[in-house]
C-alpha positions in Angstrom: -6.4 93.7 84.0 -8.8 91.4 85.7 -8.7 90.8 89.5 -9.4 87.4 90.9 -11.1 87.3 94.2 -10.2 84.4 96.6 -13.6 83.5 97.9 -12.2 80.5 99.8 -9.9 82.7 101.9 -12.7 85.2 102.5 -15.1 82.4 103.5 -12.5 81.0 105.9 -11.9 84.4 107.4 -15.5 84.8 108.3 -15.3 81.6 110.4 -12.2 82.9 112.2 -14.0 86.2 112.9 -17.0 84.3 114.4 -14.6 82.2 116.5 -13.1 85.4 117.8 -16.5 86.8 118.5 -17.4 83.6 120.4 -14.2 83.7 122.4 -14.7 87.4 123.3 -18.3 86.8 124.2 -17.4 84.0 126.6 -14.6 86.1 128.2 -17.0 89.1 128.7 -19.8 86.8 130.1 -17.5 85.1 132.6 -15.9 88.3 133.7 -19.3 90.2 134.1 -21.0 87.2 135.8 -18.3 87.0 138.5 -18.3 90.8 138.9 -22.1 91.1 139.2 -22.3 88.2 141.7 -19.7 89.8 144.0 -21.0 93.3 143.6 -24.6 92.3 144.4 -23.4 90.4 147.5 -21.4 93.4 148.8 -24.3 95.8 148.1 -26.7 93.7 150.2 -24.2 93.5 153.0 -23.6 97.2 153.1 -27.3 97.9 152.7 -28.0 95.8 155.8 -25.2 97.3 157.8 -26.4 100.9 157.0 -30.0 100.0 157.8 -29.3 98.4 161.1 -26.7 100.9 162.3 -27.9 103.6 164.5 -24.7 105.7 164.8 -22.4 107.6 162.5 -21.5 106.1 159.1 -17.8 106.2 160.0 -18.5 103.6 162.7 -19.6 101.0 160.2 -17.4 97.8 160.1 -14.2 98.7 158.2 -14.2 95.2 156.6 -17.3 96.3 154.7 -16.5 100.0 153.9 -12.9 99.5 152.9 -13.5 96.7 150.3 -12.4 97.3 146.8 -16.0 97.0 145.5 -18.3 99.3 143.7 -20.9 99.6 146.6 -18.1 100.3 149.1 -16.6 102.9 146.8 -20.0 104.6 146.4 -20.5 104.7 150.1 -17.0 106.1 150.7 -17.8 108.8 148.2 -21.0 109.6 150.1 -19.3 109.7 153.4 -16.6 112.0 152.1 -19.0 114.5 150.4 -21.8 114.5 153.0 -20.1 117.1 155.2 -20.2 119.5 152.3 -24.0 119.3 152.0 -26.2 121.9 153.7 -29.7 120.8 153.2 -31.8 117.6 152.5 -31.9 118.7 148.8 -28.1 118.7 148.7 -28.1 115.2 150.1 -30.6 114.0 147.5 -28.5 115.6 144.7 -25.4 114.0 146.0 -26.9 110.5 146.3 -28.3 110.9 142.7 -24.9 111.9 141.3 -23.1 109.0 143.0 -25.7 106.6 141.8 -25.5 107.7 138.2 -21.7 107.4 138.3 -21.8 103.9 139.7 -24.5 102.7 137.3 -22.4 103.7 134.3 -19.6 101.5 135.7 -22.0 98.6 136.1 -22.7 98.7 132.4 -19.0 98.4 131.5 -18.3 96.0 128.6 -22.0 95.3 127.9 -21.6 97.2 124.6 -19.2 94.4 123.5 -21.9 91.8 123.9 -24.4 94.0 122.3 -22.1 94.5 119.3 -21.5 90.7 119.0 -25.2 89.9 119.1 -25.7 92.3 116.2 -22.7 91.4 114.2 -22.5 87.6 114.5 -25.6 86.8 112.3 -24.4 89.3 109.7 -21.0 87.6 109.7 -22.7 84.3 109.3 -24.8 85.5 106.4 -21.7 86.9 104.8 -19.9 83.6 105.2 -22.8 81.8 103.6 -22.9 84.1 100.6 -19.2 83.8 100.1 -19.4 80.0 100.4 -22.2 79.8 97.8 -20.3 82.1 95.5 -17.3 79.8 95.9 -19.4 76.7 95.1 -20.9 78.2 92.0 -17.6 79.5 90.8 -16.2 76.0 91.1 -19.3 74.7 89.2 -18.7 77.2 86.4 -15.1 76.1 86.0 -15.3 72.3 86.4 -19.0 71.5 85.9 -21.0 69.1 88.0 -18.6 66.2 88.1 -19.0 65.5 91.8 -22.6 66.3 93.1 -21.5 65.2 96.6 -18.8 67.8 96.6 -21.2 70.5 95.6 -23.6 69.5 98.3 -20.8 69.5 100.9 -19.8 73.0 99.7 -23.3 74.4 100.1 -23.6 72.7 103.5 -20.4 74.3 104.7 -21.7 77.7 103.5 -24.9 77.3 105.4 -23.0 76.3 108.5 -21.7 79.9 108.7 -25.2 81.2 109.1 -26.0 78.6 111.8 -22.8 79.4 113.7 -23.5 83.2 113.5 -27.0 82.7 114.9 -25.8 80.4 117.6 -23.2 83.0 118.8 -25.8 85.7 118.7 -28.3 83.7 120.7 -25.7 82.9 123.4 -24.7 86.5 123.6 -28.3 87.7 123.7 -29.2 85.4 126.6 -26.3 86.6 128.7 -26.9 90.2 127.7 -30.5 90.1 128.9 -29.4 88.4 132.1 -26.8 91.1 132.7 -29.3 93.9 132.2 -31.5 92.3 134.8 -28.4 92.1 137.1 -27.6 95.7 136.6 -31.2 96.7 137.5 -31.1 94.6 140.7 -27.8 96.0 141.8 -28.8 99.5 140.9 -31.8 99.1 143.2 -29.6 98.0 146.1 -27.2 100.9 145.4 -30.0 103.4 145.3 -31.4 102.1 148.7 -27.9 102.1 150.2 -27.1 105.7 149.2 -30.5 107.0 150.3 -30.3 105.3 153.6 -26.8 106.4 154.2 -27.9 110.0 153.5 -30.9 109.6 156.0 -28.5 108.2 158.7 -26.2 111.1 158.3 -29.0 113.6 158.3 -30.5 112.1 161.5 -27.1 111.9 163.3 
């Protein structure tokens, strides 16, 4: 019993998968870009407030400390746990623990972009291979009766590779930009937590 493989459907499916990868990459890029811009802005504002404030941390402006942002949440965690510390070493360990937990949240969904950057060219190559197999299968069955049709089929097959590389390049550019954003925000958070610990220790 012979099994016939529908290369046309498989070739079409690879394009749909790449369209899905592109749509998912765009969604993640837009969501992360908005998140990083807002988070970096809040981190700078809180860092400035803690640096210029000479009193207790609980006297900081509530509109800054009560925001639903990652820097504000990190500062609230510090303010809640600082009374349980007994030495400068405890403060340092606390700030390090809070920093590590916030940094892991900054990297949320970046693995999706990383996966798309890796998978998109492979999907494109798979689509090209399936398209070429489809073209040669047609040639074997009907012969070269229409050279233009054969050229069009090969062109469509190569289009899959081009699309896969394009999706990967778009994702790679934004992924590198987001890694840079994470590093910058992490530096602001590190300074914010260390300065809040110093303020509390000096109070």
